N, C-alpha and C positions, 0 to 999 in steps of 0.2 A: 504494500500500500504506500503510495507516494505522499498523500496529504491527509491530515486529520483537520477538519474544519469545524469550529465550535462557535455557534451563535444561537441565542434564544429566539431571534426573529426568524420565523419559518420562511417568509418570503425572501429575505436576504440570504438565508442559508441555502435555499433551493437555487437562487440565481447564481450565487458564487460557485456552488457545487457544479452546476451545468457548465459554467465558463471553464472551470478547471478540467472537467472531463473532456470538453471539446478541444482543449489544448493538449490532450493526450495523457492526463494524469489519472491515476486510480485514486479515488477519493472516498473517505468515510466521514460522515457528518454526525455531529452530536448536538443536541439541543441544550445541553448544560455542561458545566465544568465537571460536575460529579459524574455524569455519564461518560465523559471523556476519560476520567481517571479510572473508571471501571473497565473501559475498553482498551486502554493503552498500557503497555508494559515495557520493560527494558529491551525487549526484542524488536520494538517498533523501529523500522529503518527509514521512515520518511520524515516529514517536517510537520509542525503544528501551526495552524493559523487560528487565532482566537480573538473574539471580541473582548474588550475590557469590561464594559458595563453589562453585567448579567445578574439576575436575581440569585440569591444564595451565594455560592462561591463565585467571585469575580475572576476575570482573566489574569490579574496579577497574582492572585493566590494559586491559580492553576499553574501559571508559569513557574512559581517557586517550588511547587510540589513536583512538577515534571523535571525541574533542574536537579532536585535531589535524587530522582530516579535515574536520570542520565544527564550529567553536566554538559554534554556536547550536543544535546538535542536542540536543533534550531526551532525557536518559538517566535512567531511573527504576531505582533499585537495590532488589532484594529481599534483605532481610538477616535472618539469624538473630539471636538476642539478643546473642551475643558479637560480632557484626559492626557494631553500631550506632555505636561510636566511629569505625570506619573509614568508615562511610557518611556521618557528619557531616563528616568531613574531606574526603570526596569532594564533598560539597555546597559546601564552601568553595572547592573547585577548579572548581565550575561544574556539578555534577550537578543535575538538575532536582528530584529528591525521592528519598526512600527509604521503603520500606514494610516494616515489621517483621513477621516471621512469628510466629504465624499471623495471617492477615489475612482479613477478610470480603471477598467479591468486589466489593461496592459501593465499598470503599475503593480497590481497584485500578481499577475502571471510572471512578470520579470523578477520580482522579489522571491517568489516561490522557486523559480528556476535556479537562481543563484544559491538559494539556501539548500536546494537538493544537491547541487554540485559540491558544496562544502560538506554536506552530510555524507555523500559517497566517498569523498576524500578521507573523512574521519573514520568511516567504517572500514575502508580499505587499509588504512594505517593500523587500525585495531587488529584487523585480521592478520596483517603482517607481523605485528608484535606478538600476537597469540601463537602464530605458527612458529615464530622464532623461539618462544619460551617452551613450546612443546617439543622442539627438536632436541631429543635426549642425547646426552653425551654418549650413551650406549648405541646410538644409531648415527655413526659418522657419515654414512652414505645417504645424505638428505634427499628426499624426494618422495612423492606419493603416486607418481605415474606408474603404469604397469611395468615399464622398462626398468625402473629403479627397484620396484618390488622384486622382480625376477633377479636383478643383480644382487640384492641383499641375500635372497634365498640361496643363490648359487655360491656366494662367498661363504655363507655359514656352512653349507654342505662341504665345500672344499676345505674349510678350516678344520673340520672334524676329521677329514680324510687324511690330512697330513701328507699331501703329495706336492711335488714341485708344480708351480703354476706359471703360465705365461699370461700376462695382462696386456691387452692391446687397447689403445685409445688415442685419440688426437691429443695434441698439446693442450694442457690445462684441464683435462677432463677429470683428473683425480686418481691417477694410477698409484701414487704413493699412498693415498687414502685407502685404496683397496688392499695394498700390501700391509698396511697397518692393521686393517680389520682382519685379514687372514691370520696375522700373528696374534692379535689380541683375543680372537675367538678360538684360538687353538690351544692345545695342551702345552705349547711352548711359550705361552705368554709371560711366564716368570723369568725367562731367559732373554738375552738381548735381541733386538731387531737392529741389524747392521745394514746401513744403506750405502751403496756405491753407485755414483753416476759415471757410467762407462764413457760417456761422451765428454765429461769434464776433467777426468784424470789424464794427464799426459801419458802417451803410450810408453814412454821410457821408464815410468815408475809404476804403472798400473799392476804389473806382475808382482812387484814387491808389495804393493798395497793389498792385493788379494791373498797372496801365498805367504808373505813375510820373508825375512832373510836373516842370515847369520852374519856376524861381524866378518868383514873382509871379503864378502861375496862379490862386491863390486866397489869401484872407487866411491869413497864417501860413506860406505857402510861401516861405521865404527861401532855401532851397537846392534844387538839383536833386536829384531822387530817382529812382533806377532802380527800376522796378516789378518785381514778382515774376515776371511773364512774361518780361521781358527778362533778369532774373537767371537764369532757367531755360534760357536759350538753349543749345541743344545737349543739354539734359537732359530732365527730366520735371517737369511741373507737376501737383501733386496738389490737386484742388479737393474738399475734404471738405464734406459737408452742402450739396451743390449745390442741393438743394431750397429752401434759404433765400435763394438769390440773387434779387434784385429783377428784375422784368420788363425794366426798362431795361438792366440789366447783362447779362441773358440775351441781348439783341439784340447787344450788343457782343461777348460771348463767341462767339456764332454767327459773327460776322464774322471773328473771330480764327481760329476753327477752319477756316473756308472759305478765307481768304486768307493765313493765317500772317503777319499783320502787325499792328502796333499803332501807335497815335498817343498819346503821353503827353499829359497835361493841360497846356494852355498852349502847345501848338505844333501846327502843321499838318504837321509832319514825320512821315512814315510810316516805320516801321522794321520790317524783316523779322525774324522770329523763327523759329528752328528748335526747336520744342518738341513734346513728346508730352504730351497731356492725359489724365490719369486722373481721372475724376470719381466721387464716391461719394455714395450716398444711403441713408439708413436707412429710407426709406419707398418704397412702390411709385410710381415716377415716372409710369408710364403712368396710374395711377389719378389722380394729381395733374393730369396733362394733361387727363383727362376732366372734372375739376372746374374747369378753367380756371386752375389755379395754377402751371402750367409750360408754356413754349412747346412746341408740338408739333414744330416744325421743329428746335429744339435737341435735343429728346428723340431724334428719329430720327437726328440727326447723331451723337449719342453712342451710340445703340443699335446701331451697326454691330457692335460687339464688347462683349458683356455678360458679366460674371462674377457669379454669385450665390454668396454664402458661406452655407453651411447653419448654422442656429443650433445651439447645443450640444445641445439636446434631440433633434435629429435625428441626432446622432452620439455617443450616450451611451457607446459603447465606447471613445471617445478620452479620456473624462474622467480615467480613472486615469493615463494617460500624461501628460496635461497637468498634472494635480495633482502627479505626481512631479517633473516638470521644473521647475515653478514653486516647489515646496517646497524643492528643492535650491538653487535660485537665491536664494530669500528667506532661507533659513538662512545662506547665505554673506553675503548683504547685511547681515543683522542680527548677524552674527558669533555665531551660535548653532548648537548641534548640530542635525542634522536630527531632528525629533521622531518618535516612533513613531506610526504611523497606527492608531488604535484602531478597533474594530468600529463605534462610534458615528459616527466620521468617515466610514468607508466607507459606512455606511448613508445618511448625509446626501448623500454624493456620488452614490449610486445613486438616491435617491428625489427629490432636489430638482430642480425644473424649470429652474433657472438662467435666469431671464428677462433678466438682465444679461449672459448668455453668458460669454465668456472673461474679460472685464473683471471680472465679479462673481466668477468662480472665482479670479482672481488675488488679489482683495481677501480672499476667504475663506482662501486659502492663507497670506497674510501674517499673518492673525490666528492661524492655527494655528501658524505659525512663532514668533509672539510669545507663544504660550500663552494667548491671549485667549478661545479657544473650547473649549479642552481641559478645563477644570475641570468644566464641567457634565456632559458625557457620562461622564467618569471617575468623578465622584461618584455618578452614577446607577448605573453598573455596580457600584461598591463597595457601595452600599446594597443592591442586589438580592442580591449574593453574601452580604452579612452578614445577610440575612433581614429587610430593612426592611419596615415595614408598608405596606399599600396607600396610605394617605394620604401617607406619606413618599415613596413612589415617584411618586405623582401630583404632589406638590410639585416633585420633582426634574425630572420631565418638563416641567412648566409652565415652570420656570426655563430649561430647555434651549431650549424653543420661543421664549421671549422673547429669549434671547441670539442665537439663529439669526436672528430677525426683525430685531433691531438690527444684526446683522452684515450681513445682506442689504441693508439700507437705509442702511448707514453712519451709523447713529445718528439718522436723520431721524425725529422723533417722529410727524409726520403720516403718513408712509409706513408706519411701524411700526403705528400704530393701524389703518390700512386693511388691512394684511397680517394682523393678528391679529383684527380685527373686534370690538374692545372699546372702551369709552369711555376718554377721556383720564385721568379720575380713577382708574379701575380700573387702568390701566397704571402710573401713578405709585405707587399703593398696592403693586402687585406688585413694582415695582422696589425699593421700600424693604424689603419683606418678604424678598425674595431677595438683597438686598445687591448689586444690579446697578448699576453706574455707567455710564450711557448715554454719558458724555463719552469713555470709552475707545474707543468705536466710531466717533467722529467723526474721520476722517482725510482730509486733502485728497488728491484724485486726483493722482497724479504722472504726467508724460508717460512713456509706455512703449510702445515700438513693438509689443510683443507683445499689448497690450491692445486694440488696434484702434480 
């Protein structure tokens, strides 16, 4: 129900109800404040329009009682000339607006429309906060879509099975989160989860990182080093970006997977290791095998149990939940109040393809929490409501698009140019004209288990 209309005058009540219904609203009408209180509760999602002067309980008392029921419920008061002072006082107490009699119907319809927009924003934000609060720490793979339900079920089953797992997913989908869940829900949870990014460790030292070394095994090896595999004994070894592993190291990894033993550099001693290996790749490993870039035997050794993480664009219904969860967390981290989610932000969440997946969403949320992306959409909305000219609206839209592109690329000019499809000089001209500082969008990525 959109509107609850309260007036003891049957003729006025019927006329206003008809006008609201013709404007597309669902309306429920009450002849008294007491009847309205009996019919409305905290679950009401619309707005209230009430006359002030009514027998028994008046509109002011109705407003105060409704405010106690729901402080954010928009209440619009209809006043006679002598009631304006009271109506202004009510607005100080939180009433949405007052309309003085006599009033044209478009005044009522316009006020109701704006009040409903505010009401929907408030309810959307409430839903986001509630979803974020209900996101349990025991459920790190957030989402209510069927794809995420299946993913959680698969991960739980594999965690109990204690088998090596291959995790496939695009950049930023949450591969490390899956690895953590596999470890956390397994019998190995009390032992270490050791992570190695195969693409970030230089090839000259990765063998030592994985297998360890003895003193004097190579130049600079002055102390014994326990490798990551041995350190993960009894626990889980997470090998991220396994597609970057060299062919020679792939052979040694295959041997470890088959024999569960290692030989540190500089010694012939073979040591048994009890590890579970979770390997992750952001590309299709089978296609890499076909191109000769990855060992087929290692692929099929890892492929016994495979988990595919869906990209964000395939589970768009989860975006609002994720946004609410990360927004609450970011606001707490930056020690700021949780900002209101505007229609422009909601439109961006719904229309953007999120090529960077959850990681990109997290960065966007952080900018929202810091107020770095809010000014452009808000200014646009304000200009439209104030009757801005078409050129002014185009300018505001262009500035918003540039800010969104900088936000998505984290201030990378080359990537921004590609995203916008404009020459470098044109971009710099527009940055100056709109007063946009690209440096505010450059932020180093921080380790975060939920970013994947």
